[in-house]
C-alpha positions in Angstrom: 64.5 76.4 99.5 68.0 75.1 99.3 69.3 78.1 97.4 67.6 80.4 100.0 69.3 78.6 102.8 72.7 79.0 101.1 72.1 82.7 100.7 71.2 83.1 104.4 74.3 81.2 105.4 76.4 83.3 103.1 75.0 86.5 104.6 75.6 85.2 108.2 79.2 84.3 107.3 79.9 87.7 105.6 78.4 89.5 108.6 80.5 87.5 111.1 83.6 88.1 109.0 82.9 91.8 108.8 82.5 91.9 112.6 85.8 90.1 113.1 87.6 92.6 110.8 86.2 95.5 112.8 87.4 94.0 116.0 90.7 93.0 114.6 92.5 89.7 114.8 93.8 87.7 117.7 95.0 84.5 119.4 93.3 81.6 121.1 94.1 79.1 123.8 92.6 75.7 124.6 91.5 75.8 128.2 90.8 72.7 130.3 90.3 72.2 134.0 94.0 71.5 134.7 95.7 72.7 131.6 96.0 75.5 129.1 98.0 75.9 125.8 97.9 78.0 122.7 95.8 76.7 119.9 98.9 76.6 117.7 100.5 73.9 119.9 97.2 72.0 120.5 96.7 71.5 116.8 100.2 70.3 116.2 100.6 66.7 115.3 104.0 66.5 116.9 105.2 67.3 120.4 106.8 70.7 120.7 110.3 70.2 121.9 111.9 73.6 121.4 113.3 75.1 123.5 114.1 72.2 125.9 115.0 74.4 128.8 112.0 76.6 128.6 111.2 76.3 132.3 114.4 78.3 133.1 113.7 81.1 130.5 111.1 83.9 130.5 108.8 84.2 127.5 110.6 87.1 125.9 113.9 85.2 125.9 112.3 82.2 124.3 110.6 84.3 121.6 113.9 86.0 120.9 115.6 82.6 120.6 112.9 81.4 118.2 113.4 84.5 115.9 117.2 84.2 116.1 117.1 80.7 114.8 115.1 82.0 111.9 118.3 83.9 110.8 119.8 80.8 109.2 116.6 80.5 107.1 115.8 84.1 106.4 118.0 86.9 107.8 115.7 89.6 106.7 112.6 88.0 108.3 114.5 87.2 111.5 115.6 90.8 111.9 112.1 92.1 111.2 110.5 89.8 113.8 113.2 90.5 116.4 112.7 94.2 116.0 108.9 93.9 116.4 109.5 91.7 119.5 111.3 94.7 121.1 108.4 97.0 120.6 105.4 94.7 121.0 105.8 94.4 124.8 105.0 98.1 125.0 101.9 97.7 122.8 100.0 95.3 125.0 97.3 96.0 127.5 96.7 93.3 130.0 93.1 93.4 131.2 91.6 91.7 134.3 88.0 90.7 134.8 87.1 90.5 131.1 86.0 88.0 128.6 87.4 88.9 125.2 85.1 88.9 122.2 85.5 85.8 120.0 87.0 87.1 116.8 86.1 84.0 114.8 89.2 84.0 112.7 90.9 80.8 113.9 88.9 78.3 111.7 90.3 75.4 113.7 89.3 72.0 112.4 88.8 70.3 115.8 88.6 71.0 119.5 88.7 68.8 122.7 85.9 66.4 123.0 86.0 66.9 126.8 83.1 69.2 127.8 85.3 70.7 130.4 87.6 72.1 127.7 87.0 75.0 125.4 88.8 77.3 122.9 88.9 80.8 124.3 90.1 84.1 123.0 93.1 85.2 124.9 94.4 88.1 122.7 93.0 90.6 120.3 94.9 92.9 117.9 92.7 96.0 117.3 92.5 97.3 113.8 91.9 100.9 114.9 93.3 102.5 118.0 93.2 106.0 119.6 96.3 108.0 120.3 96.6 106.6 123.9 95.4 103.1 123.2 97.5 100.0 122.8 97.2 97.7 119.8 96.9 94.4 121.7 94.6 93.3 124.5 95.4 90.2 126.5 93.2 88.5 129.1 95.4 88.5 132.2 93.7 85.6 133.9 94.4 83.3 131.0 97.9 84.7 130.4 98.9 84.0 134.0 98.0 80.3 133.6 100.3 79.9 130.6 103.9 78.6 131.1 106.8 80.5 129.6 106.8 78.5 126.3 103.2 79.1 125.7 103.4 82.8 126.6 106.3 83.1 124.1 104.3 81.3 121.4 101.4 83.6 121.9 103.6 86.6 121.3 105.3 84.9 118.4 101.9 84.1 117.0 100.8 87.8 117.2 103.9 89.0 115.5 103.7 86.5 112.7 99.9 87.0 112.3 100.3 90.8 112.2 102.8 90.4 109.4 100.7 87.9 107.4 97.6 90.1 107.9 99.5 93.0 106.2 100.1 90.6 103.4 96.4 90.0 103.0 95.7 87.0 105.3 92.4 87.4 107.3 92.5 84.2 109.3 95.1 82.8 111.7 95.4 79.4 110.1 98.6 80.0 108.2 100.1 81.9 111.1 99.6 79.0 113.4 101.3 76.6 111.0 104.3 78.9 110.8 104.5 79.2 114.5 104.5 75.5 115.1 107.2 75.1 112.5 109.3 77.8 114.2 109.1 75.8 117.4 110.2 72.6 115.8 113.3 70.9 117.2 115.2 71.6 114.1 114.5 74.0 111.2 116.1 74.3 107.8 115.7 76.5 104.8 114.3 73.9 102.4 111.5 72.9 104.7 110.7 76.4 105.7 110.4 77.8 102.1 108.5 74.7 101.0 106.0 75.4 103.8 105.8 79.1 102.8 105.2 78.0 99.2 102.6 75.4 100.2 100.7 77.9 102.3 100.9 80.4 99.4 102.3 83.2 101.6 103.9 86.1 99.7 107.2 85.9 101.6 110.3 85.4 99.5 113.8 84.1 100.1 116.4 86.8 101.0 
């Protein structure tokens, strides 16, 4: 009986994972009555301090600054991400009045205990698109509630996750950890490459 249950659970897991792969990948936010933030930041054990003047910057400027700082750690990766940032804004469809399908690729270890809070899908990156379709779909209602720093983090997350997905990653766990590090108050090469090594990501020093 126990073996049969394991087989059933395995089949369910594989089926859900196959569905997620057909839909694509995405990004999540933690939504409460009076607050909203990207899952990346919610999971972080430290307060996100960078950039300190985010209230005066738009999300694109913050994302650009995040990737520029990466230049001291990895010039090649910095240039790659900055280039994608320029094009990704034209590859997003903002949709009103929708509830995006839960991709089930976040595998977050915890969520708010408050019943008024929930983890919601805010963005989906489609695996397959038609000639006039855009690659990303973002829930406008949730997007409009985010501040500039969280909007930038969502875009940074999608760029990083898109890259890691091409390297074989099928969940957003490692992407979220990298995003949080990129928003750290200070970053340095040793810490960054140790993190990449620990996460077993096939990115190599320039």
